[in-house]
N, C-alpha and C positions, 0 to 999 in steps of 0.2 A: 801300621801303628793307630792305634784307636785310641782318640780323644777321650779323656777322663769326663763324666757328664753327658756325651753326645754319641748316639748310637753309630754306628761305623756304616754311613749308607752313602758315602761320598757328600756330605755336606762339613764343609770346613767352618771353624769359627771365624767371627772378622778379627782381626787385628783392632785394639785400642786406637778412636782417633779415628780410622778410616770410614771413607765414604762408598758408599755402592751404588752404583747407578742401576737401578731396578725402573720397571715400569711403573707409575705411580698412578691414583688415580686424582692428584689434582688438575684444576679446569674442569672436569666432567658435570661439577655441578652448576658450572656457567654455562655450558652447553645447554644441560636441562633448564636452566632459568630462562636463557634464549629462547629455547623450542617453545616452554609456556606463556613467555609474554609475546612470542609471534601468534601462537593461537589465542590466546586472551583478544589481540589486536585483528584478529582476522574473524574471531566472533563478532566484535565490538563491531568491524564494518558490514556483517551481513543482518545485525540486528538493526542498526540505524538504515540501511536501506530497506530492510522489509517495512520500518516502523515509517519511511517516506514515503513508500507506496501505500502503505495503510493510509495515512492522510490524505495524501492525493486522489484516491479512491472516494474517501470521505467528503472531499470538497467535490467531486464529480457528482456524486450521489444526492448531495444539498442543490445543487445547479439542477440536476434532473427532476428533484423534487419540487422545487419552486416551478417549473417551467411546466409542468403536471398539473399541480393545485392551480396556477394560471389559466391552463386549458381548460380545468374542470368548471370555469367560471365563464367560461365562453357560451354566454346563452343568448337569445334576443331580446334585447334590452327594452325594445318597442312592448313585443307582448308582456313582456313582463309588468313592463309600467302599465299598461292597456288592462291586464288581466289579473296582476297578481302572482304573489308565485303559489302555483298549484301542481297539481301532479303533471300537469299539460307542459309545466318548465320544462326545454330540453335543449340541449345541447346542440348548437348549430357548427357543424364540422370546421368550415370554411373558420369561424371565428374564433373556435380552439386552437386550431393550428396557428390562425395568426397569432392569438396571445402566444402560445408557447413559443413558438420563434422571437417573437418579442422579448420576451423572459430569459431566453438566452441569449438575444445579442446584447441585452440590457447589464447583465451580469459580465458577459465578456466583454464590455465597455468599463466595466468598474476593476475587475481582475480578471485579465485575460489569462486562458489557459491554453499555451502552447500544442498545436496542432489538434483542438478541439474538432470532433466530427458531430455530427447530428446524425444518427445511422436510421431514425425513425421517428416520424412523428404521427399519431394513429389514432382515431377516433371511432371508435364501434360504440353502438348504441350510445349508454351514457356513461362511457369508458374512456378516458383519454390516456395515450401511451407514447412515456420519451424514452427513447435509447440513445445514449449518446458512448462516445471513445475518444480517447486521448492515449497518446503512449505516454508510459510511467519514465520518470526522470531518476535515473541510480544517481548517486552520488559518489560510491567510492568504485563500483563494478562496472564504469564506463566504458570499458572494453568490450562489455556483455552486450547482445543486440534489447534495448530496454523492451519489458512486455508493455503490451497496448489493454488498458483498462476499462473493461465494457461495465455500463453501469442500464438500469433499467428501473422505470420508475412510473407506477400506474396510480390515476386518481379516476373519483367516481363521483359523478352530480348525483347529489340525493338529496329526496324533498322530504323532508319529515313537518308535516303540518302541527302546528303549536296546538298543545290542547288546553 
């Protein structure tokens, strides 16, 4: 027998006051919210570690720059004081390398960088080069192998006569 107002497709009207045990969507918004929160926390951890590595690289670069500038001042002071600053003023490689190493050691005493390695101290003509490396330190992803941060800095001794 067909129910009035309902097509006869096997659907029965529910009696008034009865409850139905249907699958509902309740709680699905909670799962989506938890998933979004997890994704946000993961993104925060990635950004935080990337920023930390960037700051570590900047500190290592500043140390290499200071060492290179110190090495570029490694001239023969006796000749400088005897003849003054001329185009003949030149870097003395042994003095330049000594000054670069001293600048790196002094900076490391003030603010040590764990695992700091001096890869190269080089003097060619009037140019000094410093190459440093240190392992990066990750804050959140400590289970990963830390990347090695490498920096290079060059400085040149240039004489410009005062006009």
